[in-house]
C-alpha positions in Angstrom: -37.6 29.2 18.7 -34.8 29.6 21.4 -35.8 30.4 24.9 -34.5 33.6 26.6 -32.3 31.5 28.8 -30.7 29.7 25.9 -30.1 33.1 24.2 -28.2 34.2 27.3 -26.3 31.0 28.1 -25.3 29.8 24.6 -23.0 32.8 24.0 -21.6 32.4 27.6 -20.9 28.7 26.9 -19.2 29.6 23.6 -17.0 32.1 25.4 -16.1 29.6 28.0 -15.1 27.0 25.3 -13.0 29.7 23.6 -11.2 30.6 26.8 -10.5 27.0 27.5 -9.0 26.5 24.0 -6.9 29.6 24.4 -5.6 28.3 27.7 -4.7 24.9 26.1 -3.0 26.7 23.2 -0.9 28.8 25.6 0.3 25.7 27.5 1.1 23.9 24.3 3.2 26.9 23.2 5.1 26.9 26.5 3.7 30.3 27.5 1.5 29.4 30.4 3.3 28.7 33.7 2.6 25.5 35.6 2.4 27.4 38.9 1.6 30.9 39.9 2.6 31.8 43.5 1.4 35.1 45.0 1.9 36.7 48.4 2.6 39.8 50.4 5.6 41.2 52.2 4.9 43.4 55.2 6.8 46.1 56.9 7.5 43.9 59.9 9.5 41.6 57.7 12.2 44.1 56.9 15.7 42.5 57.2 14.2 39.0 57.3 13.9 36.0 55.0 10.5 34.9 53.6 10.1 31.3 52.4 7.7 30.5 49.5 7.5 26.7 49.2 6.3 24.8 46.1 6.2 21.2 45.0 8.2 19.9 42.1 6.5 16.8 40.6 8.3 13.8 39.3 9.8 13.7 35.7 10.9 17.4 35.8 14.3 18.3 34.4 14.1 22.1 34.4 12.6 24.8 36.7 12.1 28.3 35.3 11.0 31.2 37.6 9.8 34.6 36.7 9.5 36.9 39.7 8.1 40.4 40.2 6.9 42.5 43.0 5.3 45.9 43.7 6.6 48.9 45.7 9.8 49.7 43.8 8.9 53.4 43.7 8.9 53.3 47.5 12.4 51.6 47.5 11.0 48.2 48.5 13.6 45.6 47.6 13.2 41.8 47.5 16.2 39.6 46.8 15.7 36.2 45.3 17.2 32.7 45.8 16.3 29.1 45.4 16.6 26.1 47.8 16.2 22.4 46.8 14.6 19.7 48.9 17.5 19.6 51.3 17.3 23.3 52.1 20.8 24.5 53.2 21.7 21.0 54.3 22.7 18.2 52.0 23.8 17.7 48.4 20.6 19.0 46.8 20.1 22.1 48.8 21.2 25.6 48.0 20.8 26.2 44.3 21.5 29.9 44.0 21.1 33.5 45.0 20.8 36.4 42.7 20.0 39.2 45.1 17.7 41.6 43.3 19.6 41.4 40.0 17.3 38.9 38.2 13.6 38.7 37.5 14.0 35.5 35.5 16.1 32.4 36.0 16.3 28.8 35.0 18.1 25.7 36.2 18.4 22.2 34.7 20.9 19.3 34.8 23.0 20.9 32.0 22.7 24.7 32.5 21.5 27.5 34.8 21.2 31.2 34.7 24.3 32.8 36.3 23.9 33.0 40.1 22.3 29.6 40.1 23.7 26.1 39.9 22.9 23.4 37.3 22.1 19.9 38.6 19.5 17.2 38.8 16.0 18.3 39.6 14.7 16.1 42.4 11.0 15.9 43.0 9.7 17.2 46.3 9.4 20.4 48.3 11.5 23.3 46.9 11.5 26.9 48.2 11.9 30.4 46.8 14.1 32.2 49.3 13.1 35.9 49.5 15.4 38.3 51.3 13.9 41.7 52.4 16.8 44.3 52.7 14.3 47.2 52.6 10.6 47.8 53.1 9.5 51.1 54.7 7.3 51.2 57.8 3.5 50.9 57.2 4.0 49.6 53.7 3.4 46.2 52.1 4.4 44.7 48.7 2.7 42.1 46.5 4.8 39.5 44.8 4.1 37.0 42.0 6.3 34.1 41.0 5.5 32.2 37.8 7.0 28.8 37.6 7.4 26.5 34.6 8.4 22.8 34.8 10.4 21.4 31.9 10.2 17.7 31.1 12.4 15.3 29.2 11.8 15.7 25.5 10.6 19.3 25.7 12.0 21.5 22.9 15.1 23.5 24.0 13.4 26.8 23.3 10.7 26.3 25.9 9.5 28.0 28.0 9.4 30.8 25.5 9.8 33.4 28.2 13.4 32.3 28.4 14.1 32.5 24.6 12.4 35.5 23.0 13.3 36.2 19.3 16.4 38.3 18.8 14.6 39.9 15.8 11.0 39.6 15.0 11.0 40.2 11.2 11.3 37.6 8.5 14.5 37.6 6.5 17.6 35.7 5.3 19.7 35.0 8.4 23.3 33.9 8.1 25.0 31.4 10.3 27.6 28.7 10.9 26.2 25.2 11.9 29.4 23.4 12.8 32.1 24.5 15.3 34.1 23.3 18.3 35.6 25.0 21.4 36.8 24.2 24.9 33.9 21.8 25.5 35.5 19.3 23.1 38.6 19.5 21.0 38.7 23.1 20.0 42.0 24.8 20.9 43.8 28.1 20.4 47.0 29.9 21.4 46.8 31.2 25.0 46.9 34.9 25.9 50.7 34.8 26.3 51.1 32.9 23.0 53.2 30.3 24.7 50.8 27.3 24.6 47.7 25.9 23.0 44.8 25.7 25.4 41.1 24.8 25.2 39.5 27.7 23.3 36.9 29.6 25.3 33.5 30.1 23.8 33.5 33.9 23.8 36.3 33.8 21.2 34.1 31.8 18.8 31.3 34.2 19.4 33.5 37.2 18.7 34.8 35.6 15.5 31.2 35.0 14.4 30.3 38.6 15.0 33.3 39.7 13.0 32.0 37.6 10.1 28.6 39.3 10.3 26.7 36.2 11.3 23.2 36.1 12.8 23.4 32.7 14.4 25.8 29.9 15.3 25.3 26.3 16.5 27.8 25.2 19.1 28.4 21.6 18.2 31.0 20.1 20.5 31.6 16.3 20.2 28.8 14.4 22.1 28.8 17.2 24.7 26.1 19.5 26.0 28.2 21.2 28.7 28.4 24.3 26.4 24.7 24.9 27.2 25.7 26.5 30.5 28.1 28.9 28.8 25.3 29.8 26.3 22.9 30.5 29.3 25.5 33.0 30.6 26.5 34.6 27.3 23.2 34.8 25.3 21.8 37.8 27.2 24.9 39.9 26.4 25.2 38.8 22.8 21.7 40.0 21.9 22.4 40.3 18.1 23.8 36.7 17.7 21.6 33.7 18.3 23.5 30.9 20.1 21.9 27.6 19.4 22.7 24.5 21.5 24.0 21.6 19.3 26.4 18.7 19.4 28.3 16.6 16.9 27.1 13.1 17.5 30.5 11.4 17.1 30.5 7.6 16.5 32.9 5.0 15.0 30.7 4.9 11.8 29.9 8.5 11.1 29.2 12.0 12.5 26.0 14.0 12.6 25.0 17.2 14.1 21.9 17.4 16.4 20.7 21.0 16.6 18.2 22.5 19.0 18.6 20.2 22.1 20.7 20.1 25.2 19.4 16.9 26.6 21.7 13.9 27.0 21.7 11.4 24.2 23.3 8.0 24.2 25.7 8.1 21.2 27.3 4.6 21.5 26.2 3.2 18.2 27.0 -0.5 18.1 26.4 -1.0 21.8 23.6 -3.0 23.4 21.7 0.2 24.3 22.2 1.8 20.8 22.5 -1.1 18.4 22.5 1.0 15.2 22.1 4.5 13.8 18.3 4.0 13.5 18.0 3.6 17.2 20.1 6.7 17.8 18.1 8.7 15.2 14.7 7.6 16.8 16.0 8.8 20.2 17.1 12.1 18.7 13.7 12.6 17.1 12.1 12.6 20.6 14.2 15.7 21.5 12.6 17.9 18.8 16.0 18.6 17.3 17.2 18.4 13.7 19.8 15.9 12.5 22.3 16.6 9.7 24.9 14.1 8.5 28.4 15.7 8.6 31.2 15.5 6.1 29.9 12.2 4.7 32.8 11.6 2.2 35.6 12.1 4.7 38.0 9.1 5.0 37.2 6.7 7.7 40.7 5.8 8.9 43.4 6.9 11.2 43.6 10.3 9.6 40.0 11.0 10.6 38.6 8.1 12.7 34.9 7.7 12.2 34.5 10.8 10.2 33.1 9.3 7.0 29.5 8.1 6.8 29.9 4.3 7.0 27.0 2.7 9.1 27.1 -1.1 9.3 23.4 -1.4 8.7 21.0 0.5 6.3 19.8 3.8 7.8 16.3 5.1 7.5 17.1 8.4 5.9 13.6 9.7 6.7 15.0 10.2 10.2 17.6 12.6 8.8 16.7 16.2 7.9 19.9 17.7 6.3 23.3 16.9 4.8 26.4 18.9 5.4 27.0 19.4 1.7 29.9 21.8 2.3 32.3 21.4 5.2 35.0 24.1 5.6 36.7 24.7 2.2 35.8 21.3 0.6 33.1 22.6 -1.8 35.2 21.7 -4.9 37.4 18.9 -3.4 36.9 15.2 -3.9 35.5 14.8 -0.3 32.8 17.4 -0.8 29.4 16.2 0.5 27.6 17.6 -2.5 27.6 14.4 -4.6 26.5 12.3 -1.6 23.6 14.8 -1.0 22.5 14.7 -4.6 22.5 10.9 -4.8 20.0 10.9 -1.9 17.9 13.6 -3.7 17.8 11.3 -6.7 16.5 8.5 -4.5 13.5 10.7 -3.5 14.7 12.0 -0.1 14.0 15.6 0.6 17.1 16.6 2.5 18.3 20.2 3.0 21.9 20.9 2.0 23.7 23.0 4.6 27.3 24.0 5.4 29.5 24.3 8.4 33.0 25.6 9.0 34.0 22.7 11.4 36.2 25.4 13.1 38.4 24.1 15.9 40.3 27.3 16.5 38.4 30.6 16.9 41.6 32.6 16.5 42.5 30.9 13.2 43.4 33.4 10.4 43.7 31.1 7.4 41.4 28.3 6.2 38.6 26.8 8.3 37.5 30.2 9.5 34.3 30.6 11.5 31.6 31.4 9.0 33.2 29.7 6.0 31.0 28.5 4.6 27.9 30.3 5.8 24.4 28.6 5.8 21.8 31.3 4.9 18.3 30.5 6.1 15.0 32.2 5.2 13.3 32.3 8.6 10.2 34.0 10.0 12.3 35.6 12.8 15.7 35.2 14.4 15.0 32.5 16.9 16.0 28.9 17.4 12.6 27.4 16.4 12.3 29.7 13.3 15.9 28.9 12.1 15.4 25.2 12.5 12.0 25.4 10.8 13.6 27.2 7.9 16.3 24.5 7.6 13.6 21.7 7.8 11.7 23.5 5.0 14.8 23.7 2.8 14.6 27.5 2.6 18.4 27.6 2.5 21.4 28.3 0.4 25.1 28.0 1.2 27.5 30.9 0.8 30.7 28.9 0.2 33.1 31.7 1.0 31.1 33.1 3.8 30.5 36.6 2.6 28.1 39.1 4.1 26.1 40.0 1.0 26.0 37.3 -1.7 22.5 36.0 -2.3 20.8 33.1 -4.2 17.1 32.4 -4.5 15.1 30.2 -6.8 11.3 30.3 -7.1 8.8 28.5 -9.3 5.2 28.9 -10.4 2.7 26.8 -12.4 -0.8 28.1 -12.7 -1.8 29.3 -9.2 0.9 27.3 -7.5 4.1 28.9 -6.3 7.2 27.4 -4.6 10.6 28.4 -3.2 13.7 26.4 -2.4 12.7 23.4 -0.4 9.0 23.4 -1.5 7.1 21.0 -3.7 5.1 21.9 -6.8 3.0 19.7 -9.1 3.4 20.2 -12.8 1.5 18.0 -15.3 3.1 16.5 -18.4 3.2 19.1 -21.2 2.9 22.0 -18.7 5.6 24.5 -18.3 7.1 25.5 -15.0 8.1 29.1 -14.7 11.5 29.4 -12.8 13.1 32.6 -11.6 16.6 32.7 -10.3 17.8 35.7 -8.3 21.4 36.2 -7.3 24.0 38.7 -6.0 27.6 37.8 -6.8 30.8 39.4 -8.1 31.2 40.5 -11.8 31.9 37.5 -14.0 29.9 35.1 -12.0 27.2 32.9 -13.6 24.2 31.0 -12.3 23.8 27.4 -13.3 20.8 25.1 -13.2 20.9 21.5 -12.0 18.1 19.1 -12.8 18.3 15.7 -11.1 22.1 16.2 -10.5 22.9 17.2 -14.1 23.5 20.6 -15.6 20.6 22.0 -17.6 20.8 24.9 -20.0 17.6 27.0 -20.0 18.5 29.1 -23.0 18.5 32.3 -21.0 21.4 34.6 -20.0 22.5 33.6 -16.5 25.4 36.0 -16.2 25.1 37.6 -12.7 27.1 40.8 -13.4 26.7 41.9 -9.8 22.9 41.2 -9.7 20.7 38.8 -11.6 17.0 38.2 -11.8 16.1 35.9 -14.7 13.0 33.9 -15.5 12.6 31.0 -17.9 10.5 27.9 -18.5 11.2 24.3 -17.8 9.0 21.7 -19.7 7.5 19.1 -17.5 7.1 15.4 -18.4 4.8 14.8 -15.4 7.4 12.7 -13.6 9.3 13.3 -10.3 12.3 15.7 -10.5 14.3 18.2 -8.5 15.7 21.4 -9.7 18.2 23.7 -8.0 20.7 26.5 -8.8 24.3 27.3 -8.1 26.4 30.3 -8.8 30.0 30.0 -10.0 32.7 32.6 -10.3 35.6 33.0 -12.6 37.3 29.7 -13.4 34.2 27.8 -12.4 34.8 28.4 -8.6 31.7 27.4 -6.7 30.4 30.4 -4.8 26.7 29.7 -3.9 24.9 26.4 -3.6 21.1 26.4 -3.7 18.6 23.9 -2.4 16.1 22.1 -4.7 12.5 22.8 -5.7 10.8 19.4 -5.8 8.6 18.6 -8.8 5.7 16.1 -8.5 7.0 14.5 -5.2 
């Protein structure tokens, strides 16, 4: 029989353990700040500057500050700035001043909230600089500064306070995963029309909005300098997710790295990066997602290094996706679809994606932003959710980049269900129930692909605007993959689906 003291203390102990677990979970999710600084401003500090020092530890590459204070109803105003270890003297001193315009800001080596300067984060004594333009006599104000320290290898979407979802509902989100602007070799005609100039990022964004996209990945060659533009533009463009990316451009192939703005040594063949496996292992530490780009492009003077031609075998387990469609190449000899399907046949589970590879946001013919469109089923419109959807293979490619064409493939066997990208087990002699759903123009037809070869299910797959058709596939108990396409009149490829994996 439990003593009275045990009956009292055991529930309290359980509550303490629960609270500790919740605290750990919050930190792991990037929600809990590393420091919370609190203080008071008094009336005698009107028209003065109040210093709030804090210590930045070693191995920090981002500082994020969320600041708030009381007394606004009494017209108390506190302006906000940041000083590095050198104060107003030296190279690592003044880092920004936003006045009272911002409650949240971040700085890192690559990017900073407007009003603040990007640059290296040196360990030591930093200072929040509070200016007091107004506080009435006999009043005081409480302030709180929450501070997060980012570290190398942190996912780019942390801390989450900086990157809330643009939309919270699950759905199919449409995006372009490959484009270039002023931060690499993207160019367009200047305002006067007299010359070609590096094309500013806002033109790419506006082109994406005109195409009805929900997200874009800004993938300049080996560059992360576009992250600073993203930091400025994202708050305004609150209906279009701007994802940091880069096209890792080497002499033996190109690949996109999505979801990271940290530096990455791309010099494949050098002493520091002897081969692609070394590069891919380094990329994995950044929590990003790697997709091989235009793998069948020529590797010669017409497109130096564009084709996938590593000198040594590559561990494809370190790759997550293949750019199956680049620009308008879906039915051309250099389409990536056969390359992707050969890897599927070898047992790799790689998501087929598309990207426009646009280099001119003002372009009006061919290679338009959003052609093709990668359509991702994600739990919300946020960077981690979109990348999770791509990793899971919950993706189809809209080859012509429309706003409304749809393709989905689901499967069931007994109590099991699967969608594109999922695995399902089906014993020999058992039937797999497949359902293809599509929206496409009149005259379009769905087609089924099993292990890279067309398969006729004996069901009417004419789309006629909309299609929802179910049929059975007999299993032999072996490993297979099944996916769907939609073709228009004359066999033009319109939609490319990702596989469902059987017995993998």
